C-alpha positions, -999 to +999 in steps of 0.1 A: -681-664-030-649-667-009-634-696+010-645-710+043-619-711+070-611-747+061-605-738+024-581-709+029-551-731+025-565-747-007-571-712-022-535-702-013-520-732-030-537-721-062-529-684-057-492-693-052-494-715-083-484-748-066-513-757-089-515-749-118-478-743-124-464-714-144-443-714-176-408-709-162-389-701-130-387-664-138-425-663-141-428-680-107-405-655-090-422-626-108-456-638-096-446-642-060-423-611-061-401-624-032-394-660-025-376-667+008-342-682+000-318-684+029-318-722+022-308-723-015-319-759-020-353-753-004-358-721-025-349-739-057-373-767-049-401-742-041-397-725-074-394-758-093-426-772-078-444-742-092-428-744-127-443-764-155-423-795-166-398-786-193-401-748-187-369-727-181-355-734-147-341-713-119-303-716-128-312-704-163-331-674-149-303-665-127-277-668-154-298-647-178-301-620-151-339-623-149-338-633-112-314-623-084-311-630-047-306-604-019-319-594+015-348-571+007-374-582+034-369-588+071-331-591+067-336-625+051-324-637+017-350-638-010-352-645-048-367-615-067-372-605-103-340-585-111-359-554-122-379-553-090-350-555-065-340-518-064-374-504-056-381-532-030-348-524-014-355-487-013-389-494+003-381-521+028-343-521+035-341-489+056-359-507+085-335-536+083-305-513+082-317-495+113-321-529+131-285-539+123-269-507+135-260-521+169-244-552+154-223-532+130-211-510+159-202-541+179-182-554+150-163-521+147-178-512+113-182-475+107-188-454+076-151-454+065-151-492+067-182-495+046-167-471+020-135-491+019-154-524+014-175-508-013-144-496-032-129-531-029-161-547-042-164-522-071-127-528-081-133-566-080-166-567-098-166-537-121-170-543-158-197-570-154-175-594-135-188-618-108-171-633-078-182-659-052-184-650-015-149-662-006-134-640-034-153-609-022-142-615+014-106-619+002-109-585-015-122-570+017-092-585+036-068-571+010-084-537+016-077-539+053-112-549+063-112-580+086-139-605+079-137-628+109-164-633+135-192-622+112-177-590+101-174-600+065-210-611+064-222-578+078-202-559+052-218-580+024-252-575+040-248-537+043-236-534+007-265-555-005-291-536+016-278-503+002-281-515-034-244-519-042-243-557-045-267-586-052-263-623-059-267-633-095-253-660-119-242-693-106-207-707-107-205-744-098-228-746-068-224-710-056-240-678-067-217-649-076-219-614-062-223-587-089-227-550-089-264-543-088-263-512-110-244-531-137-264-563-134-298-545-135-292-516-159-330-509-164-348-513-131-384-505-125-387-469-113-411-470-083-409-450-051-429-438-021-466-446-020-465-460-055-439-486-045-459-494-013-491-500-033-472-522-058-458-543-030-492-548-015-509-556-048-482-581-058-484-599-024-522-601-022-526-612-058-500-640-053-505-650-016-542-642-010-565-648+007-544-628+031-548-600+056-533-566+063-514-582+092-501-609+068-488-582+045-471-564+073-454-596+086-443-607+051-428-573+041-415-563+075-435-531+074-455-513+102-491-523+102-500-486+096-481-487+063-496-520+053-531-506+059-523-476+038-509-498+010-541-520+010-563-489+009-545-478-022-552-511-041-584-523-026-604-515-057-583-542-076-589-569-051-618-590-038-624-593+000-640-620+022-646-622+059-632-654+073-637-660+111-640-622+116-609-612+097-609-596+063-589-615+037-581-601+003-573-619-029-572-618-067-607-614-081-599-641-107-589-666-080-623-682-075-625-693-111-589-706-109-597-726-078-628-740-094-607-753-123-580-768-101-597-777-068-590-814-071-553-810-077-550-784-050-568-806-025-544-835-032-510-842-015-481-819-019-445-820-005-435-784+001-399-776+011-388-759+043-393-721+043-419-724+016-441-693+011-472-714+019-463-709+055-437-681+056-459-656+039-484-652+068-487-638+103-516-661+110-509-697+100-538-712+119-558-718+087-533-743+074-513-754+105-530-762+138-513-745+167-507-778+185-485-789+156-465-757+150-436-771+172-433-800+148-427-777+118-404-752+136-388-772+164-380-751+194-393-720+176-358-715+162-369-701+129-359-731+109-389-744+090-391-781+080-406-794+048-443-800+051-467-826+039-499-808+028-532-824+020-566-809+017-549-775+019-536-781+054-503-793+069-506-829+080-470-838+087-433-830+079-408-846+056-371-847+050-349-860+021-334-894+028-311-905+001-332-908-031-364-908-012-381-890+017-389-897+053-421-884+068-434-876+103-472-875+102-491-855+128-514-886+129-516-917+108-517-908+071-548-919+053-541-943+024-547-915-001-521-893+016-496-922+016-501-927-021-497-890-026-465-888-007-451-916-028-461-899-060-447-866-049-414-881-037-409-898-070-413-865-088-396-842-063-372-817-080-335-819-070-335-784-057-303-766-067-296-730-077-270-743-102 
């Protein structure tokens, strides 16, 4: 028995392990495969909210080399299990690279420039060393590669998309760039259709109930490739028709929902850019269209933190000093107000380091 349209969000909260939490930050990232992370504080909060109290946290996972950060999907920063980054890049990064060609040309970056930047990065980082962004950019400048006006960012992006660099251990409040081949000496070896199937399976097991279109949107893949990927793993998934759309999920999810329905249906404060919203092409099951502007003002791609109750977004929130401020879509019921207060008191600090 699958979810009704009103229950899809509740099932996703359980699938994504907002409840029940997992036994460590590395386990959370491994479960979700890719966690959107262009906002480091929001990403750290998203992982912490899914991590059992007292379990190893995200800074520890980064420092141990279990988790890394890079641009594998849609040209956006994500946290990934270190061993999974190379095959995800090989599968998804080529589309991103093609989309950035015009910008690189406009910045005057050609193949010789990329090669010079790569040599500078390898000289700086070889032997297992790490360096923060300003140090890598200084090495580019010393090699004759200007970094102003976004040029340095695009060199870092290109070297990351092509598997030369990734972001790893933390120094102070910044992640350090490292050489991917040295930092991840034993990556998982997946390619082609096998990698495509693995991506689909990992997404649907952790984000389901979700559709083929959701997978395509999340991964930045053509819908035809997403259909092919789902066909390859369909036998390992359960399917349900919700409002005329097929949604797929982990076959074990109904039992997990049954055991944690009350907690999932309660109040949750999820950070901006959380996978609960970001992972889907169709957000209508959890966010009424008339309130979408409240979560992404002006459609500028910057997602605000959300107040979730009953598996649906009922308002937004922001940190205010030691507490939070909320903007409800309508007056919060007393149970939601109590839930907000409880969640705010327990809200993780949200730092990579």
